[in-house]
C-alpha positions as CSV (number, residue, x, y, z in Angstrom):
1,M,2.2,11.6,8.6
2,R,0.7,14.0,10.5
3,P,-1.4,12.5,13.5
4,N,-5.4,13.2,13.1
5,R,-7.7,11.1,15.4
6,L,-10.4,12.1,12.8
7,H,-8.6,10.3,10.0
8,A,-6.6,7.4,11.9
9,A,-7.3,3.8,11.4
10,E,-5.8,1.6,14.2
11,D,-7.4,-1.6,13.3
12,P,-4.7,-3.9,11.0
13,E,-7.5,-5.3,9.2
14,V,-7.9,-1.6,7.8
15,V,-4.0,-2.2,6.7
16,R,-4.5,-5.5,5.3
17,R,-7.2,-4.6,3.2
18,L,-5.1,-1.6,1.7
19,I,-2.3,-4.1,1.2
20,R,-4.5,-6.7,-0.7
21,E,-6.2,-3.9,-2.8
22,N,-2.8,-2.0,-3.4
23,P,0.1,-3.9,-3.6
24,W,2.7,-2.1,-4.9
25,A,5.0,-0.4,-2.2
26,T,7.7,1.8,-1.4
27,L,10.3,0.2,0.8
28,V,12.3,3.2,2.8
29,S,15.3,2.5,4.7
30,S,18.2,4.6,6.2
31,N,22.1,3.1,5.3
32,D,25.0,4.9,6.4
33,G,23.2,7.9,7.0
34,R,21.7,7.8,3.4
35,L,18.2,7.4,2.8
36,V,17.3,4.5,0.2
37,A,13.9,4.0,-1.5
38,S,12.8,1.0,-3.8
39,H,9.3,0.0,-5.4
40,Y,8.3,-3.6,-5.2
41,P,5.3,-5.6,-5.2
42,I,4.2,-6.9,-1.9
43,L,2.0,-9.9,-0.6
44,L,0.4,-10.5,2.9
45,D,1.4,-13.4,4.7
46,E,-2.2,-14.5,5.0
47,D,-1.1,-17.4,7.2
48,A,0.3,-15.2,9.6
49,A,-1.5,-14.5,12.7
50,E,0.3,-11.3,12.9
51,L,0.4,-8.5,10.1
52,A,3.3,-9.1,7.4
53,V,4.0,-9.0,4.1
54,F,6.3,-10.6,1.5
55,T,8.8,-9.1,-1.0
56,H,11.9,-9.4,-2.7
57,V,14.5,-6.7,-3.9
58,G,17.0,-7.1,-6.9
59,R,20.8,-7.9,-5.6
60,P,21.6,-4.3,-6.3
61,D,19.0,-2.9,-4.2
62,D,19.5,-5.2,-1.0
63,E,23.3,-3.8,-0.9
64,L,21.9,-0.1,-1.3
65,H,19.5,-0.8,1.7
66,G,21.9,-2.7,3.8
67,F,19.5,-5.1,5.3
68,G,20.4,-6.5,8.7
69,D,18.9,-5.4,12.2
70,R,17.6,-1.8,11.4
71,E,13.7,-1.1,10.8
72,V,12.7,0.0,7.4
73,L,9.4,1.7,6.5
74,L,7.4,0.2,4.0
75,I,4.7,2.9,2.5
76,V,1.3,1.5,1.0
77,E,-1.1,4.2,-0.6
78,G,-4.6,3.5,-1.6
79,R,-6.6,5.4,-4.3
80,N,-6.5,9.1,-4.3
81,G,-7.8,12.3,-5.7
82,Y,-8.0,16.2,-5.6
83,I,-11.3,17.3,-4.2
84,S,-12.5,21.1,-5.3
85,P,-14.0,23.8,-3.0
86,S,-16.6,23.9,-5.5
87,W,-18.1,20.6,-4.8
88,Y,-19.1,21.8,-1.4
89,A,-22.0,23.1,0.2
90,P,-22.8,27.0,0.1
91,G,-21.0,28.6,3.3
92,S,-18.1,25.9,3.5
93,T,-14.6,26.6,3.3
94,R,-13.1,27.4,0.1
95,A,-10.0,25.4,0.9
96,P,-9.2,22.3,-1.7
97,T,-8.0,19.2,0.0
98,W,-6.7,16.0,-1.2
99,N,-8.5,12.4,-0.4
100,F,-6.4,9.4,0.0
101,S,-5.7,6.3,1.9
102,A,-2.0,5.7,3.4
103,A,-0.2,3.3,5.5
104,H,3.2,3.4,6.9
105,C,4.4,0.2,8.1
106,Y,7.6,-0.4,10.2
107,G,9.7,-3.7,11.0
108,V,12.9,-5.7,10.8
109,P,12.9,-7.1,7.5
110,E,13.9,-10.9,7.6
111,V,16.5,-11.8,4.6
112,L,15.1,-15.1,3.4
113,D,17.4,-18.1,2.0
114,A,17.3,-18.9,-1.4
115,E,14.5,-21.5,-1.4
116,S,12.3,-19.1,0.7
117,T,13.3,-16.4,-2.0
118,L,12.0,-18.7,-5.0
119,A,9.0,-19.9,-2.8
120,V,8.2,-15.6,-2.6
121,L,8.6,-15.4,-6.2
122,G,6.4,-18.1,-7.3
123,R,3.5,-16.9,-4.8
124,L,3.9,-13.4,-6.0
125,V,3.5,-14.3,-9.9
126,E,0.8,-16.7,-8.9
127,H,-1.1,-14.2,-7.0
128,F,-1.2,-11.8,-10.2
129,E,-1.3,-14.6,-12.9
130,R,-4.3,-15.8,-11.4
131,Q,-6.4,-12.9,-12.7
132,V,-5.5,-13.3,-16.5
133,E,-7.0,-15.7,-19.3
134,S,-3.8,-18.1,-19.5
135,P,-1.6,-17.9,-16.5
136,M,1.9,-18.6,-16.4
137,L,3.1,-19.9,-13.2
138,L,6.5,-19.8,-12.5
139,D,8.5,-23.1,-13.0
140,P,11.1,-23.9,-10.3
141,D,13.5,-24.9,-12.8
142,W,13.3,-21.6,-14.8
143,G,12.8,-19.4,-12.0
144,R,16.0,-20.8,-9.6
145,P,18.5,-19.3,-11.5
146,V,16.6,-16.0,-11.9
147,A,16.0,-16.0,-8.4
148,R,19.4,-16.1,-7.5
149,G,19.6,-12.3,-9.1
150,T,17.1,-11.5,-5.9
151,V,16.9,-11.4,-2.5
152,G,13.3,-12.6,-0.6
153,L,12.2,-10.7,2.3
154,R,9.3,-11.1,5.1
155,L,8.6,-8.1,6.8
156,A,6.5,-8.6,10.1
157,I,5.0,-5.1,10.6
158,T,5.7,-4.4,14.3
159,R,3.7,-0.9,14.2
160,F,2.0,1.2,11.8
161,D,0.5,4.7,11.1
162,C,-2.5,4.3,8.7
163,K,-4.4,7.3,7.6
164,I,-8.0,6.8,5.9
165,K,-8.9,10.8,4.6
166,M,-12.3,10.6,3.0
167,S,-13.7,13.9,4.0
168,Q,-15.1,12.9,7.4
169,D,-14.7,16.3,8.6
170,K,-17.1,17.6,5.7
171,D,-21.0,18.1,6.5
172,P,-23.3,15.3,5.2
173,V,-24.5,17.5,2.0
174,T,-20.7,18.3,1.1
175,Q,-19.8,14.5,1.4
176,G,-22.8,13.5,-0.8
177,Q,-21.8,16.1,-3.3
178,V,-17.8,15.3,-3.8
179,I,-19.1,11.6,-4.2
180,E,-21.3,12.6,-6.9
181,K,-18.7,14.5,-8.5
182,L,-16.1,11.8,-8.5
183,R,-18.4,9.6,-10.0
184,A,-19.2,12.2,-12.5
185,P,-17.5,12.6,-16.2
186,G,-14.4,15.6,-16.2
187,P,-10.9,15.9,-15.2
188,F,-11.1,14.5,-11.5
189,H,-13.2,11.5,-12.5
190,N,-12.5,8.7,-9.6
191,P,-15.2,6.5,-8.9
192,G,-12.9,4.3,-7.1
193,L,-12.0,7.2,-4.6
194,A,-15.9,7.9,-4.5
195,D,-16.4,4.0,-3.6
196,D,-13.7,4.6,-1.0
197,M,-15.6,7.4,0.6
198,V,-18.7,5.6,0.9
199,Q,-17.2,2.9,2.9
200,A,-15.1,5.0,4.9
201,L,-18.3,7.2,5.8
202,G,-20.4,4.5,6.3
203,L,-23.1,5.8,3.7
């Protein structure tokens, strides 16, 4: 991402919150000069002092990525949306923009053994299933043969670039109007993004 101090977030807690709220990520690696990207759910390692996530990939993706001692890139994206210049205060720029949250996380993945992979799958299922009325947790006896087709990963994030772009460069009148328009019915209705703006701007 293009660096911009106005939008940069250097606090690991911001990245943790972004991961908790957006647990679907893109994993990118370079294998024999080829870029490989896969999309999988991720889960914070809440027990670790360091910033780290658990995930898994299918066996074919494991071979494509060629995990080893090379650094990989994990991309996490939050809510985002179009911002029309018609929402700006009079006299402001006419350029439209896009508000968004994103983190580029880097580290060398640890490939987990079979039992640890099964445990990761169980944690992922429990994390999401606990939100439904009648949760179906992963039965280890049923899950063990399924887990053989996957490879568990733990990624300790050694560095990250995080950008929270929420109209910080706009005047207060424009910021308020953008939030109002995002909450209003219409083609760009995005109340979640409006909430993110309120949090980022301290309103």
